[in-house]
C-alpha positions as CSV (number, residue, x, y, z in Angstrom):
1,M,37.0,6.6,10.4
2,K,38.9,7.1,7.2
3,P,40.8,10.3,8.2
4,R,42.3,8.2,11.1
5,G,43.3,5.5,8.6
6,I,40.7,3.0,9.8
7,L,38.9,1.3,7.0
8,P,35.1,0.7,7.5
9,D,34.1,-2.9,7.8
10,P,31.2,-4.5,5.9
11,I,28.9,-4.3,8.9
12,T,29.5,-0.6,9.3
13,L,29.0,0.0,5.5
14,A,25.8,-2.1,5.5
15,S,24.4,-0.1,8.5
16,S,25.3,3.2,6.7
17,L,23.5,2.0,3.6
18,K,20.4,1.2,5.7
19,A,20.5,4.7,7.1
20,C,20.8,6.1,3.6
21,T,17.7,4.1,2.6
22,T,15.7,5.3,5.6
23,I,16.3,9.0,4.9
24,T,16.5,8.7,1.1
25,A,20.1,10.0,1.1
26,L,20.9,8.7,-2.4
27,H,24.1,10.8,-2.9
28,E,25.6,9.5,0.3
29,G,24.6,6.0,-0.6
30,S,26.3,6.2,-4.0
31,V,29.5,7.4,-2.2
32,I,29.3,4.3,0.0
33,H,28.7,2.1,-3.1
34,A,31.8,3.5,-4.7
35,E,33.8,2.7,-1.5
36,V,32.4,-0.8,-1.5
37,E,33.5,-1.3,-5.1
38,R,37.0,0.2,-4.4
39,L,37.5,-2.2,-1.5
40,G,36.3,-5.2,-3.5
41,L,33.7,-6.0,-0.9
42,L,30.8,-6.7,-3.2
43,E,32.3,-10.1,-4.1
44,K,33.1,-11.0,-0.5
45,D,30.0,-10.0,1.5
46,L,26.6,-11.2,0.6
47,Y,24.7,-9.0,3.1
48,L,26.5,-5.8,1.8
49,G,25.4,-6.5,-1.7
50,S,21.8,-7.1,-0.5
51,A,21.9,-3.7,1.4
52,L,23.0,-2.0,-1.8
53,I,20.2,-3.6,-3.8
54,D,17.7,-2.6,-1.1
55,M,18.9,1.0,-1.1
56,Y,18.6,1.5,-4.9
57,A,15.3,-0.4,-5.0
58,K,13.7,1.6,-2.3
59,T,14.8,4.9,-3.8
60,G,13.3,3.9,-7.2
61,L,16.6,3.3,-9.1
62,L,15.7,-0.2,-10.2
63,S,18.2,-0.2,-13.0
64,R,21.0,0.4,-10.5
65,A,19.6,-2.3,-8.2
66,Q,19.6,-4.7,-11.0
67,E,23.2,-3.8,-12.0
68,V,24.4,-4.5,-8.4
69,F,22.4,-7.7,-8.3
70,D,23.9,-8.9,-11.6
71,K,27.4,-8.4,-10.3
72,L,26.9,-10.5,-7.2
73,P,28.9,-13.8,-7.4
74,L,26.5,-15.3,-4.8
75,R,22.8,-14.4,-4.6
76,G,21.0,-15.2,-1.3
77,I,17.3,-15.0,-0.5
78,V,17.8,-11.5,1.0
79,A,19.2,-10.1,-2.3
80,W,16.4,-11.8,-4.3
81,T,13.7,-10.5,-2.0
82,A,15.2,-6.9,-2.1
83,L,15.0,-6.9,-5.9
84,I,11.6,-8.4,-6.0
85,A,10.3,-5.9,-3.5
86,G,11.7,-3.0,-5.6
87,Y,9.9,-4.2,-8.7
88,A,6.7,-4.8,-6.8
89,V,6.7,-1.3,-5.3
90,V,6.8,0.3,-8.7
91,G,4.1,-1.9,-10.0
92,S,6.3,-4.0,-12.4
93,F,4.2,-7.1,-12.3
94,E,6.1,-9.0,-15.0
95,K,9.6,-8.3,-13.7
96,T,8.6,-9.2,-10.1
97,L,7.4,-12.6,-11.2
98,I,10.3,-13.2,-13.6
99,C,12.6,-12.7,-10.6
100,L,10.5,-15.2,-8.6
101,D,10.7,-17.8,-11.3
102,Q,14.4,-17.3,-11.8
103,M,15.0,-17.5,-8.0
104,Q,13.2,-20.8,-7.8
105,F,15.0,-22.1,-10.9
106,E,18.3,-21.4,-9.1
107,G,17.2,-23.5,-6.2
108,F,16.1,-20.8,-3.7
109,I,12.9,-21.3,-1.8
110,P,11.0,-18.0,-1.3
111,N,10.2,-17.1,2.3
112,N,7.0,-15.4,3.6
113,I,8.4,-11.9,2.9
114,T,9.3,-12.8,-0.7
115,L,5.8,-14.2,-1.3
116,I,4.1,-11.2,0.3
117,W,5.9,-8.9,-2.2
118,C,4.9,-11.2,-5.1
119,L,1.3,-11.1,-4.0
120,K,1.4,-7.3,-3.9
121,A,2.6,-7.4,-7.5
122,C,-0.5,-9.4,-8.3
123,Q,-2.9,-6.8,-6.9
124,S,-4.5,-5.8,-10.2
125,P,-7.2,-7.2,-12.5
126,G,-5.7,-9.8,-14.8
127,A,-2.9,-10.8,-12.4
128,G,-5.2,-13.1,-10.3
129,N,-4.1,-16.4,-11.9
130,K,-0.5,-15.9,-10.8
131,G,-1.8,-14.9,-7.4
132,I,-3.8,-18.2,-7.3
133,E,-0.5,-20.1,-8.0
134,I,1.3,-18.3,-5.2
135,H,-1.7,-19.0,-2.9
136,A,-1.4,-22.7,-3.7
137,E,2.3,-22.7,-2.7
138,I,1.4,-20.8,0.6
139,E,-1.2,-23.4,1.4
140,R,1.2,-26.3,0.6
141,R,3.8,-24.9,2.9
142,G,1.4,-24.1,5.7
143,M,2.2,-20.4,5.6
144,L,-1.4,-19.1,5.9
145,D,-1.1,-18.9,9.7
146,H,1.3,-16.0,9.2
147,D,-1.1,-13.0,9.7
148,L,0.7,-10.8,7.2
149,V,0.7,-13.5,4.5
150,G,-3.0,-14.1,5.1
151,N,-4.0,-10.5,5.0
152,T,-2.0,-9.9,1.8
153,L,-3.8,-12.8,0.2
154,V,-7.2,-11.4,1.0
155,D,-6.1,-7.9,-0.2
156,M,-4.7,-9.4,-3.4
157,Y,-7.9,-11.2,-4.3
158,A,-10.0,-8.2,-3.3
159,K,-8.0,-5.8,-5.5
160,C,-8.2,-8.3,-8.4
161,G,-12.0,-8.2,-8.1
162,L,-12.0,-11.9,-7.0
163,V,-14.2,-11.3,-4.0
164,D,-15.4,-14.9,-3.7
165,K,-11.7,-16.0,-3.4
166,A,-11.1,-13.2,-0.9
167,C,-14.0,-14.4,1.2
168,Q,-12.8,-18.0,1.1
169,T,-9.3,-17.0,2.2
170,F,-10.7,-14.7,4.9
171,D,-12.8,-17.6,6.3
172,K,-9.6,-19.7,6.6
173,L,-7.6,-17.1,8.5
174,P,-6.9,-18.2,12.1
175,L,-6.7,-14.6,13.1
176,K,-8.8,-11.9,11.6
177,D,-7.7,-8.4,12.4
178,V,-8.7,-5.0,11.2
179,V,-6.4,-5.3,8.2
180,S,-8.1,-8.4,6.9
181,W,-11.6,-7.1,7.5
182,T,-10.8,-3.8,5.8
183,A,-9.2,-5.6,2.8
184,L,-12.4,-7.6,2.3
185,M,-14.5,-4.4,2.5
186,V,-12.3,-2.8,-0.2
187,G,-13.1,-5.7,-2.5
188,F,-16.9,-5.3,-2.1
189,V,-16.7,-1.5,-2.7
190,Q,-14.6,-2.1,-5.9
191,I,-17.3,-4.4,-7.4
192,G,-20.1,-2.0,-6.4
193,E,-21.4,-4.0,-3.4
194,S,-21.5,-1.3,-0.8
195,G,-24.1,-3.0,1.2
196,N,-21.8,-6.0,1.8
197,A,-19.0,-3.5,2.9
198,F,-21.4,-2.0,5.4
199,R,-22.4,-5.5,6.6
200,F,-18.8,-6.6,7.2
201,F,-18.1,-3.3,9.0
202,D,-20.9,-4.0,11.4
203,Q,-19.8,-7.6,11.9
204,M,-16.2,-6.5,12.6
205,V,-17.3,-4.0,15.3
206,M,-19.7,-6.6,16.9
207,Q,-16.7,-8.9,17.2
208,G,-14.8,-6.3,19.1
209,I,-12.3,-5.3,16.4
210,R,-11.8,-1.5,16.3
211,P,-11.9,0.0,12.8
212,N,-9.0,2.3,11.9
213,A,-8.7,5.4,9.7
214,V,-8.4,3.3,6.5
215,T,-11.5,1.3,7.4
216,F,-13.5,4.5,7.6
217,S,-12.1,5.7,4.3
218,V,-13.4,2.5,2.7
219,V,-17.0,2.8,4.2
220,L,-17.2,6.5,3.4
221,S,-16.2,5.9,-0.2
222,A,-18.9,3.1,-0.2
223,C,-21.4,5.8,0.8
224,I,-20.3,7.9,-2.2
225,R,-20.8,5.0,-4.5
226,I,-24.5,4.8,-3.6
227,G,-25.0,8.4,-2.6
228,I,-26.2,7.9,0.9
229,F,-25.4,11.0,2.9
230,S,-27.2,10.0,6.2
231,K,-25.0,6.9,6.5
232,C,-21.9,8.8,5.6
233,R,-22.6,11.3,8.4
234,T,-23.2,8.4,10.8
235,Y,-19.8,6.8,10.0
236,F,-18.1,10.2,10.1
237,E,-19.5,11.0,13.6
238,A,-18.8,7.5,14.9
239,M,-15.2,7.7,13.7
240,R,-14.7,10.8,15.9
241,D,-17.1,10.1,18.8
242,D,-16.9,6.3,19.3
243,F,-13.4,5.5,18.1
244,G,-11.5,8.7,18.7
245,I,-10.1,8.8,15.2
246,I,-9.2,12.3,13.9
247,S,-10.6,12.8,10.4
248,G,-8.1,13.2,7.6
249,L,-8.1,14.6,4.1
250,E,-9.8,11.6,2.5
251,H,-12.5,11.4,5.1
252,T,-13.5,15.1,4.8
253,N,-13.4,14.9,1.0
254,C,-16.0,12.1,1.1
255,V,-18.3,14.0,3.4
256,A,-17.8,17.3,1.5
257,Y,-18.7,15.5,-1.8
258,L,-21.9,14.1,-0.4
259,L,-22.9,17.3,1.3
260,S,-22.4,19.4,-1.8
261,H,-24.3,16.9,-4.0
262,A,-27.1,16.8,-1.5
263,G,-27.5,20.5,-1.8
264,Q,-25.8,21.4,1.5
265,V,-23.1,23.4,-0.2
266,E,-22.5,25.8,2.7
267,N,-21.9,22.9,5.1
268,A,-19.6,21.3,2.5
269,L,-17.5,24.5,2.4
270,A,-17.2,24.5,6.1
271,M,-15.9,20.9,5.9
272,I,-13.4,21.7,3.2
273,N,-11.9,24.6,5.2
274,L,-10.6,21.9,7.6
275,F,-8.5,20.4,4.8
276,P,-8.5,22.7,1.7
277,N,-7.6,20.8,-1.4
278,L,-8.3,20.8,-5.2
279,V,-10.3,17.5,-5.2
280,A,-12.8,18.9,-2.7
281,W,-13.1,22.2,-4.4
282,Q,-13.7,20.4,-7.8
283,S,-16.5,18.4,-6.2
284,V,-18.2,21.5,-4.8
285,L,-17.8,23.3,-8.2
286,G,-19.5,20.4,-9.9
287,A,-22.3,20.3,-7.4
288,C,-22.8,24.1,-7.7
289,R,-23.0,23.8,-11.5
290,R,-25.6,21.1,-11.2
291,L,-27.6,22.9,-8.6
292,G,-27.3,26.3,-10.3
293,N,-25.7,27.8,-7.1
294,T,-23.6,30.6,-8.7
295,D,-22.5,32.3,-5.4
296,F,-20.8,29.2,-3.9
297,G,-19.7,28.1,-7.4
298,K,-17.8,31.3,-7.8
299,E,-16.1,30.8,-4.4
300,A,-15.1,27.3,-5.3
301,F,-13.7,28.5,-8.6
302,R,-11.7,31.2,-6.9
303,H,-10.1,28.6,-4.6
304,L,-9.4,26.3,-7.6
305,I,-7.5,29.0,-9.6
306,H,-5.5,30.2,-6.6
């Protein structure tokens, strides 16, 4: 457009920034940013400023995102949410919630997307109290019916180790899908209650909800927690035969770990050859050391150093 003397409009520039965000083209995005500054559009177009913040936040340049945000003469809910999402993604719990408080102080009401990102920032032990506050606001505003909000709440409580709260929230959900069921299972595995994770898996399947690859990663890791190979094999075979899910790296690592520690090192090696990786070879090497299996131990060691 520019060689022909046609200046790009804000919509074109915002679309270009979105494309840069999608393909992580930071250099090109910075060039567009410079053009936006040169044309003085940052002060005139709220959406364009939000697109710039989103690009820098999603490419990990939070300091640049904050700089752009601070320059905006008007800050809308989209700009606030883009900045909050950026801090949440990098695990900056405090900055995420500082932004939320400041946004509300300035009179903006967070929408469901804003609150979802804030809940994601609370997904760690010690952050549960703030999550409970956000939950209260969600209940007050009748937002629990939004499936993504409800699932994120269950996930937040589960990852904070507040499994009772996760169960209470789960029971209130009008629609329970594979994401909400799996989030609850994660919580039980984290606190060492593998039996409850298995129980909820069975209930989910009985209610006609198909598990996905993530669900199987959770129950397989639950098998590792308590060292039950037979159950692990049952889940692994069901994943393929009953649900048509192709096993991935995490699934094969779980099975290889249990096989090797059950003394079936040769079978574990055959499994690892599907997805060779350092974690699996380390598991086999540890099992061989414990079992005194020097031949397979040497093979695992060779793979580790090469």
